[in-house]
C-alpha positions as CSV (number, residue, x, y, z in Angstrom):
1,M,73.5,105.5,157.1
2,R,70.6,107.1,155.2
3,K,73.0,109.6,153.4
4,R,75.2,106.7,152.3
5,R,72.2,104.8,151.0
6,W,71.1,107.9,148.9
7,S,74.8,108.2,147.5
8,L,74.6,104.6,146.4
9,W,71.3,105.1,144.7
10,L,72.6,108.2,143.0
11,L,75.7,106.3,141.7
12,L,73.5,103.5,140.5
13,L,71.3,106.0,138.7
14,L,74.2,107.7,137.1
15,F,75.7,104.4,136.0
16,L,72.3,103.4,134.4
17,S,72.0,106.7,132.7
18,A,75.4,106.4,131.3
19,L,74.6,102.9,130.0
20,I,71.4,104.1,128.4
21,F,73.1,107.0,126.7
22,S,76.0,104.7,125.5
23,F,73.9,102.0,124.0
24,A,70.2,103.1,123.5
25,P,69.5,103.7,119.8
26,Y,67.5,106.8,120.6
27,F,70.7,108.7,121.5
28,A,72.9,107.7,118.4
29,K,73.2,111.2,117.2
30,D,73.8,112.6,120.7
31,R,76.7,110.2,121.0
32,A,78.1,111.1,117.6
33,L,78.0,114.8,118.5
34,L,79.7,114.2,121.8
35,L,82.4,112.0,120.2
36,I,83.1,114.5,117.4
37,R,83.3,117.5,119.7
38,V,86.0,115.6,121.7
39,Y,87.8,114.2,118.8
40,D,87.9,117.3,116.7
41,R,89.6,119.3,119.4
42,Y,92.7,117.2,118.9
43,Q,92.5,116.9,115.2
44,E,91.9,120.6,114.6
45,K,94.9,121.6,116.7
46,N,97.1,119.5,114.2
47,S,95.3,120.5,111.0
48,I,96.5,122.5,108.1
49,Q,93.8,125.1,108.8
50,E,95.4,125.7,112.2
51,D,98.9,125.8,110.7
52,I,98.2,128.6,108.1
53,G,95.2,130.3,109.8
54,L,92.6,129.1,107.3
55,E,88.9,129.0,108.2
56,L,86.2,127.2,106.2
57,D,82.6,128.0,106.9
58,F,80.2,125.3,105.5
59,P,76.5,126.2,105.6
60,L,75.5,122.6,106.5
61,G,72.2,123.7,107.8
62,M,71.0,124.4,104.3
63,M,70.5,120.7,103.8
64,D,70.0,117.6,106.0
65,F,73.6,117.1,106.9
66,F,75.1,116.2,110.2
67,P,75.6,119.6,111.8
68,M,79.3,119.3,112.3
69,L,82.4,118.7,110.0
70,V,84.5,115.8,111.0
71,T,88.3,116.7,110.8
72,Y,90.9,114.0,110.1
73,N,94.7,114.5,109.6
74,D,95.9,111.6,107.4
75,E,99.5,110.5,107.0
76,G,99.0,107.7,104.3
77,L,98.4,109.9,101.3
78,A,102.0,111.2,101.4
79,K,103.2,107.7,100.4
80,H,100.4,107.3,97.9
81,L,101.5,110.4,96.1
82,G,105.2,110.0,96.7
83,K,105.7,113.4,98.3
84,P,106.1,114.6,101.8
85,I,102.8,116.5,102.0
86,K,100.4,117.2,104.9
87,F,96.8,116.3,104.2
88,T,93.7,117.3,106.2
89,V,90.2,116.0,105.4
90,E,87.0,117.5,106.6
91,Y,83.6,115.9,105.9
92,S,79.9,115.7,106.8
93,F,77.3,113.1,105.9
94,A,73.5,112.6,106.1
95,D,72.0,113.6,109.4
96,F,70.0,111.3,111.8
97,T,66.3,111.2,111.8
98,H,65.3,112.2,115.4
99,G,65.3,109.1,117.7
100,K,66.7,106.7,115.0
101,S,69.6,104.4,115.7
102,S,71.6,105.4,112.5
103,S,72.4,108.1,110.0
104,Q,70.4,108.4,106.8
105,I,73.6,107.6,105.0
106,Y,72.3,104.0,105.2
107,D,68.9,104.6,103.8
108,K,68.6,104.0,100.1
109,N,65.4,106.0,99.9
110,D,67.0,109.2,101.4
111,P,68.4,111.8,99.0
112,L,71.7,111.8,101.1
113,Y,72.2,107.9,100.9
114,N,76.0,107.3,100.9
115,A,76.5,111.1,100.4
116,Y,79.5,113.1,101.6
117,I,80.5,116.7,101.4
118,G,83.6,118.4,102.6
119,S,87.2,119.6,101.9
120,Y,90.7,118.3,101.2
121,S,93.5,120.6,102.3
122,L,96.9,119.5,100.9
123,A,100.0,121.5,101.8
124,G,103.6,121.0,100.7
125,F,103.0,119.6,97.2
126,G,104.9,122.5,95.6
127,E,102.4,123.1,92.8
128,K,98.8,122.8,91.7
129,L,97.6,119.2,91.8
130,S,97.1,117.6,88.4
131,E,93.8,116.0,87.3
132,R,95.4,112.6,87.8
133,D,96.5,113.6,91.3
134,L,93.0,114.7,92.2
135,M,91.5,111.4,91.0
136,L,94.1,109.5,93.1
137,I,93.1,111.5,96.2
138,S,89.5,110.8,95.6
139,E,90.2,107.0,95.3
140,Y,92.5,107.1,98.3
141,D,89.7,108.7,100.4
142,M,87.1,106.3,99.4
143,L,89.2,103.0,99.5
144,H,91.4,103.9,102.4
145,L,89.3,106.1,104.7
146,A,85.6,106.1,104.0
147,L,85.0,102.3,103.2
148,P,87.3,101.0,106.0
149,A,85.3,103.1,108.5
150,V,82.3,100.9,107.8
151,G,84.2,97.7,107.8
152,L,85.2,97.2,104.0
153,S,89.1,97.0,103.4
154,A,90.7,98.8,100.6
155,A,91.5,95.4,98.9
156,E,87.7,94.5,99.0
157,G,86.4,97.9,98.0
158,T,85.7,99.2,94.5
159,F,86.3,102.8,93.1
160,E,86.1,103.0,89.4
161,I,85.8,106.3,87.5
162,L,83.4,105.7,84.7
163,E,83.1,109.3,83.4
164,L,85.1,112.5,84.0
165,E,84.5,115.9,82.7
166,K,86.3,119.2,83.4
167,K,83.9,122.1,83.2
168,E,84.8,125.0,80.9
169,Q,84.0,127.7,83.5
170,D,85.5,128.0,86.9
171,L,83.2,128.4,89.9
172,N,83.7,131.3,92.1
173,I,83.6,130.4,95.7
174,S,84.1,133.1,98.3
175,S,85.6,135.3,95.5
176,Y,88.2,132.5,94.5
177,P,88.0,130.8,91.1
178,F,87.8,127.0,91.5
179,I,88.4,124.5,88.7
180,T,85.4,122.2,88.6
181,Y,85.3,118.4,87.7
182,E,82.3,116.2,87.4
183,S,82.4,112.4,87.5
184,T,80.4,109.2,87.6
185,V,81.9,106.6,89.9
186,L,81.2,102.9,90.6
187,T,81.8,102.2,94.2
188,N,80.3,100.5,97.3
189,G,77.4,101.5,99.5
190,P,78.0,101.6,103.3
191,E,75.3,99.1,104.4
192,H,76.3,95.8,105.9
193,Q,75.3,93.0,108.2
194,G,76.0,93.9,111.9
195,G,78.0,91.8,114.3
196,S,81.5,93.0,114.8
197,F,82.2,96.5,115.7
198,V,83.6,98.9,113.0
199,P,84.7,102.6,113.7
200,G,81.8,104.0,111.6
201,D,79.3,102.6,114.2
202,L,80.4,105.5,116.5
203,L,79.7,108.1,113.8
204,F,76.9,106.8,111.7
205,G,75.2,104.4,114.2
206,S,74.9,100.7,113.4
207,S,73.9,99.7,109.9
208,P,70.4,98.4,109.5
209,E,69.9,94.9,108.2
210,T,70.6,94.4,104.5
211,D,70.4,91.6,101.9
212,V,73.6,92.7,100.3
213,D,76.8,93.9,102.0
214,Y,78.4,96.9,100.5
215,P,76.5,96.8,97.2
216,L,77.9,98.3,94.0
217,I,76.3,101.6,93.1
218,E,76.9,104.6,90.8
219,M,77.5,107.9,92.4
220,K,77.9,111.3,91.1
221,G,81.0,113.2,92.3
222,K,82.1,116.8,92.0
223,I,85.5,118.3,92.8
224,Y,86.4,122.0,93.1
225,Q,90.1,122.9,93.2
226,H,92.0,126.1,93.9
227,Y,95.7,126.5,94.5
228,F,96.9,129.2,96.9
229,A,100.6,129.6,95.8
230,E,101.6,131.8,98.7
231,Q,100.6,129.1,101.2
232,D,101.5,126.2,98.9
233,L,97.9,125.0,99.6
234,N,95.8,122.9,97.3
235,L,92.2,123.5,98.6
236,I,89.6,121.1,97.3
237,F,85.9,121.0,98.0
238,Y,84.1,117.8,97.1
239,T,80.5,116.4,97.0
240,F,79.4,112.9,96.5
241,G,75.7,112.0,95.8
242,T,73.5,109.5,94.1
243,T,72.1,111.7,91.4
244,D,72.9,114.8,89.2
245,E,70.0,116.5,90.9
246,V,71.5,115.9,94.4
247,S,74.9,117.2,93.2
248,K,73.2,120.3,91.8
249,E,71.6,120.9,95.1
250,F,74.8,120.5,97.0
251,E,76.4,123.1,94.8
252,E,73.6,125.7,95.0
253,K,72.8,125.4,98.7
254,V,76.2,124.6,100.3
255,I,79.2,124.9,98.0
256,N,78.3,128.3,96.6
257,N,77.9,129.7,100.1
258,I,81.1,128.5,101.6
259,M,83.2,131.2,103.2
260,I,87.0,131.1,103.0
261,T,89.1,133.4,105.2
262,F,92.7,133.6,106.3
263,K,93.5,135.0,109.8
């Protein structure tokens, strides 16, 4: 009888611990890490990187990024570009302040507000992507992937390229020359009133209260492109930040130190 009572207390304790871990704001980052570790196992098995033996090592610890890259294999871009391509996205975002209920991606006073860094791997296009194709991919990512994750549909979202410049010199990343583009973009911020659940809550935590939902803001984007003809792979690195200074820091601390290897 006593043994059964202890078993019941143990089950109750485990149940309460699971509830606390699942809903307490203090464990928001731990929940995100657990989710991504499980989620990425499936996504990575079906990624372009796995198909062709590509490994990308991002030194995310050089800045205050979430310590894991999130992997997503998308099927919608093929229709967008009108070609039967395969498309894998990897990205990271502003880390959580210890014990806080949400990522600093929501904090307008943080240098990594609304910031992203990551890669696009696109296979099967048959040639190097044009400048127009690259801009279409950037637009697709924001309007069909990033903003819907925080509850804003593609029809409601904004992505307008205000300025675009192709740099004269390529940037060598892991000994490969990458064509570089810089842009200024008008788009939406991620903060919004809470209430209904959106997928981004699992990753970024719940959005803090805000006076304006999905405010329009100017962002600075950079794209770095290299075409591997043998693998028919367009490999693109990208950064998205609020200022030129932040973009420069992304490049100096992370992009310049990415390692690219083929197994």
